[in-house]
C-alpha positions in Angstrom: -35.3 2.3 88.9 -32.8 0.3 86.7 -29.4 -0.8 87.8 -26.2 0.7 86.3 -26.0 -2.3 84.0 -29.4 -1.9 82.4 -29.6 1.8 81.7 -27.6 4.3 79.7 -27.8 8.1 79.4 -27.3 9.9 76.1 -26.2 13.4 75.2 -26.8 14.4 71.6 -25.1 17.5 70.3 -26.1 19.1 67.0 -24.1 21.6 64.9 -26.8 24.2 65.5 -25.8 24.2 69.2 -28.9 22.3 70.4 -28.2 19.6 73.0 -30.7 16.9 73.9 -30.5 14.4 76.7 -32.1 10.9 76.7 -32.4 7.8 78.8 -32.6 4.2 77.4 -33.2 1.0 79.3 -32.7 -2.6 78.4 -36.0 -4.4 78.1 -37.0 -8.0 77.4 -39.6 -9.3 75.0 -39.7 -12.7 76.6 -37.6 -13.4 79.7 -34.3 -12.1 81.2 -32.6 -15.5 80.7 -33.3 -15.4 76.9 -30.5 -13.0 75.8 -31.9 -12.8 72.2 -35.1 -11.2 73.6 -33.2 -8.2 75.1 -33.1 -4.8 73.4 -32.9 -1.1 74.1 -36.1 0.8 74.8 -37.0 3.9 72.9 -35.1 7.0 73.9 -36.9 9.1 76.5 -36.1 12.7 77.1 -34.5 13.7 80.4 -33.2 17.0 81.8 -29.5 18.1 81.7 -29.4 18.0 85.5 -30.5 14.3 85.5 -27.9 13.5 82.9 -25.1 15.2 84.8 -26.2 13.6 88.1 -26.2 10.1 86.7 -22.8 10.7 85.0 -21.4 11.7 88.4 -23.0 8.6 90.0 -21.1 6.4 87.6 -23.9 5.4 85.2 -23.0 4.6 81.6 -23.2 7.8 79.5 -22.7 8.5 75.7 -21.9 11.8 74.1 -22.8 11.8 70.5 -22.1 14.5 67.9 -24.9 14.4 65.4 -24.0 15.5 61.8 -27.1 15.3 59.6 -27.7 17.1 56.3 -30.2 20.0 56.7 -33.7 19.2 55.6 -34.6 20.1 52.0 -37.1 22.9 51.8 -39.7 22.1 49.2 -41.7 25.2 48.2 -45.4 24.7 47.6 -46.8 26.3 44.4 -49.8 28.4 45.1 -52.4 29.0 42.5 -53.8 32.4 42.0 
């Protein structure tokens, strides 16, 4: 388990009403002393309960409102 300084919990809210929860950890590609080798890991899905529990425990949390354009629907032409 990571410390409070090396992990963050993310809540992404979409206009559709969907809410997704993620966890990210700081990882190193060389060594911990080489600050330039540190980066955030890929977001990993977690449950709402885990997000709320960690927020209550004082972990760093982010709440993001995501506003993306809807996907363009491209109809396929069918040959008869």
